N, C-alpha and C positions, 0 to 999 in steps of 0.2 A: 231418633229412630226413623226408618223409612216406613211410609204407609203401605201395608200389604196390598190394598186395593189399587193404589196407584201403580205398584210394580206389575200387577196383573194386567193393567191397562197399557203398560209400556211407557208410562210417564217417567221422566227423570226424577231421581230422589230429591226431596226438598232438604235444604240445609236447616239444621236445627239452631236453637238459640245459641249453643256453644260456638257454632261456626260464626254466627253474626257478631259475637262478642270479641272474636279474635283481633280484628283491627283496633278496637278500643284498648284491649290489653297490650297490644304491641305498642300503641302510641304512649300509653302510660309507662311502659317499660323504658321507652326512649326518653321520655321526660325525666323519669327517675334517674336513669343512667346519666343524663346530661347534667342534672342538678348535683348528683354525687360527684361527677367528674369535676365540675366547677368548684365545689367545696374543697375537693382534694387539691386542686391547683392553688386555690387561695391559701390553704393551710401550708402547702409546701413552700410557697413564696414567702409567707409570714415566717416560717421557720428559718429559711435561708437568710432573710434580712435581719431577723433577731440575732442570729449568730454573727453576721457580719458587723452589725452595729454595737451589739452588747457583749460579744464573745471576748475571750481573753486576748490581751495584747501581747506581742505586736500585731499589726493588722494582718500580716500574711498568715499568722496562725489562725486568726478568726476566719479568714477567707478559706483556708484549707479545711477547717472543721465544717464550715458551711457546705463546701463541695462534697466532702466525704459523707456528711449526713444525707444530702440530697441523693447521691448515688446509691447509698444504702437503702433509702426509702423506695426509690424507683426500682432498684434491683429486686427488693422484696416483693413488690407488686407484679413485676413484669417477667422476672426470670425464675424465681424459686417456685416449687410446687405450692399449690394454693394454701394449704394449712400452714406449712412452714413459712411461707411468705407473709401471711397475715400475722403470725406470731412474731416474726422479725420486725415487721412494720410497727406492731404494737410496742415492742421493746424499745425501738429507736424513738418512737413518739414519747413514751414515758421518760426516757433519758432526757429528751429535750425539755419537757415540762418540769422535770425534777431540777435541772440546771436553772431554768427560768425562775423557779420559786426561790432560788438562793439569792437572787438579786434584790438587795434591800436598799431603800433610800437612807441617806445619812446626812447629818448636820456638821460633820467634822472634816469636810474636804477643804482644799485650798481654794477658797472662793475668789472670784473677781471682786475688786473693791466696791463696786456699786451694789453688790448683793451680799456683802460680807456679813452684815449684821441682820439678825431677825428682830422684827418688832414684837413687842408684847404690851398688854394693856391691863389696866385695873379700873374697875368701876366702883365709885363710892357715891351713892345717891344718883344725882344727875351728872356728876363730874367724871368724865372719862379721861384718864391719864394714859398716854401712849409713850413708850420709850422706843428710841431708834426710829423717829420720823425722819425720813430722808429729805434733806434740803441742800443739795450740792450746789456749789457755785461753778457753773460751766463756762469754759472759754472755747471749747469745741466739744464734739461728741465724746472724745477720748481724753481730753485735757480738762481736769476739774479739781476743785478742792473739796474733799469729802467733808460733809457736815451732818452729823447725826444728832438729833435734838429730842428733848422730852417736852411734850406739849399736853395741855389740858383743854378739853372741849366740854362746854356746858350743854348737855343734851336738851335742857329747857330752852335753849336759844337756837335750836335747830330750825332752819328756815326753808330748806328744800333739798332736793336730790337732783343731781345732774349726771348726764351720760355723755362721754366723749367717744368718738370714733376716729381713729387715726389710720389713714390709708397708707400702707407701706408696700403693698404688693398688688397693684392694680385695683379695679373697681369692685372685685368680688370678695376680697379679703381685707379685713381691718382689724386693728387692735382696739379692744374696748376697755374703758376705764370708768368706774363709778366715782363720784365726788359728792361729799356732803357739805352743804352750804349753811354757815352759822351767821346769825345777824350781828355778831361782833366783828365780822370781816374775815373770819377764818374759813378756810376751805380744806377739807381733808379728802385727799384723793387716794384711792387704793386700786392698784393695777396688778392683776394676776399674771405672773410671768414665769419664765424658767430661771432656775438658779444655776448659773454657769460657773464652772471652775476656771482657774487661770489657764489661758491658752485654748479654751474651748469656745467654739462658735455655734450659733444656732443653726440647726438643719431641720426643716419641716418633716423630712422622712425619719431622721433619728428621733424626733419627738414622739414617735409611736413606740419606741423600743427602750424605755426605761433608761434614757440617757441624761435626763435632767430632773432635779428635784423641783417640786412645786414651790413657788415663792410669791408672797404678797408684798409688793412694794407699797409701803404706807408712807405717803409723801405730801409735801407742799406742792401745789400746782405749779409753782415757779420751777420746780424740779421736773416732775414727771411729764407735764404738758409742754413746758418751754423746751425741754430736750427734744421733743418731736417736731415742734413747729419751727424752732430757730436753728437747730443744729443738725437734725436729721432731715429737715425740710420735707416732712410728710404733710399731707393735707389733713387737717384736723377739723372735725365738726363738733360743736357743742350743742346738746339738746337739753333744755330744762324740762324735767319730767313733771307730770301732774300727780305724782305720788302723794297720798296723804302723809302728813308729818308723822303720825304714829307708825305708819308702815315704813317710812324712811328710817325711823329710829330702830324698829325691829330688825330691819335689814342690816343696819350698821352693827348692831349687837351680834347678829349672826356672823358677820364678817369677823368681828373681833374674837369671837369664840374660835373660829378657824385659825386666826393669826396665833392665838395662844396655844392651840393644839399642835401646830407645826413646830413649836419650840421643843415639845417633848416627843412628838411622833411625826417625823418627816414623812412626806408622801411623794409619789412620783407624779410628775407632769405627764400628760398624754395629749398629743396634738389633736386627737379625735374626740376624746371623752372628758378630759380634765384640762381644758384650756381657758383662755381669758373670757370666753363667752359661755361655754357650757357650764362653767363653774358659777357664773352669775346666775344662770337658770337654777342651779342647785340651791343657791342661797335664797332665791325668790320662792321656790317651792317649799323650802324649809320653814318659811314664815307663814305658810298656808295660802299663798297666792298661786292660783292655777296658771301654768305657763306650758301649754301643750307643745310637743315637739313640732318643729317647723323647719323646712329646708333652709330658711334664712338664719337659723342658729348656727349652721355650718358654713354656708356661704354668707358670712356675717357682714360683708360689705353692704348687704341689702337689709340689714336689721332695722334701719330707720323706717323702711317701708312697713315692716311689721308693727313697729311702735305707732306709726301713724294710723294704720288700720284699726288698732286697738284703742286709739284715743289717748295714748300715754304721753304724747307730745302735742305741740300746738297743731290744731286742725282747723284753725280759723282761715287758713289760706291753702291754696293747692300745695301738694307735697313738694313740687319743684321749687316753689318760692321758699318754703320752710328750709329745705336743704341748702339753698343758696345763702340764706341769711344766717345759717348755722356755722359757716366757715369762719374760723377765727385766726387764720394764719397771719394776715396783715396786721391785725390788732396786736397779736402776740409779739410780732417782730418789733413793732413800735414800742411795746411795753417791756422790752427785753430786761433791763436792769431795774425797772421800777418795782419797789416793794409792794405797790398796789397792783401787781400783775393780774391777780384774779379778778379784781374789779374792772380793770381796763379791757380784758378780753370779753367782758360782758357788756361793754358800752353799747347802749341802744337796745339791748335785749329786755323784753318784758316777760316775766315768768307767766306762763299760761295759768288760768285759774286751777287751783288744786281740786282734786276730787274729794268728795266726802269719804270718810273711812268706810 
């Protein structure tokens, strides 16, 4: 309100508190509108890509549905009267999510031979017996003799836990594999991957849209590691972890529980939330070990930096030296057909002292 005395003196009226707050409110409205617009754009892009990648085949039909859905959503917001537009937008959104909820993972598709069988495990005391351990004999990446084996591992002989990083797409992205070391010479490697159908190829974008089932490759290192070093010619690093034996055992049993669960209840792979590295984090937190979210879990080519900072790998030397010493490509290529492949790729490596439980 204007001060009466000031008006009598001819002074200009003073602005009240409400006037002073207007710029702040305007700024907040702009911020709110910007965030809402960004969220809307992300949602519309997700919906279009979901229909393109997971919609009904043939592809032209999925593309047509994606285009029609996008036009309908934009038309509802920009053309129709407000109430009718919001109602139409809500209906189209519900239709999209209703369709999305009908997409179910399955175990009965026509799978590629390298992911054709699911592993399963039984534990009797310390003896862990796993069926369908993959141990293919490779002549090239695509030419191999399938070999599925049943193996028994004595958990009382568990000697350590190792971590592989295989660089297949530049320095930022790597495929990660855990491997359990037993003092009888056995190594059990488990790689979390996509389960692809015959004729299907991996796409990082499609991996966000329920295109692949989740698959645990339970394998001999001569299979899952040699495939990458010798036939795909990826750069592979091996880090021997300082995990206490009891923790390594708990982690293995948590993996085994997931392997058995997938036999009955298949799950979707997701390139962002359920991939080779984020799923490892899930297993680690399942056994009660804190592993806060870190950007290197997603740009996982830098995950060895995080492990070094946390003291989970050798820290007796500078990180650059540890990284250089961890590359196993040359040793793996020399050991190609050697039954002692796992021992030979570790030639000269000394396991860092284990942490106490």
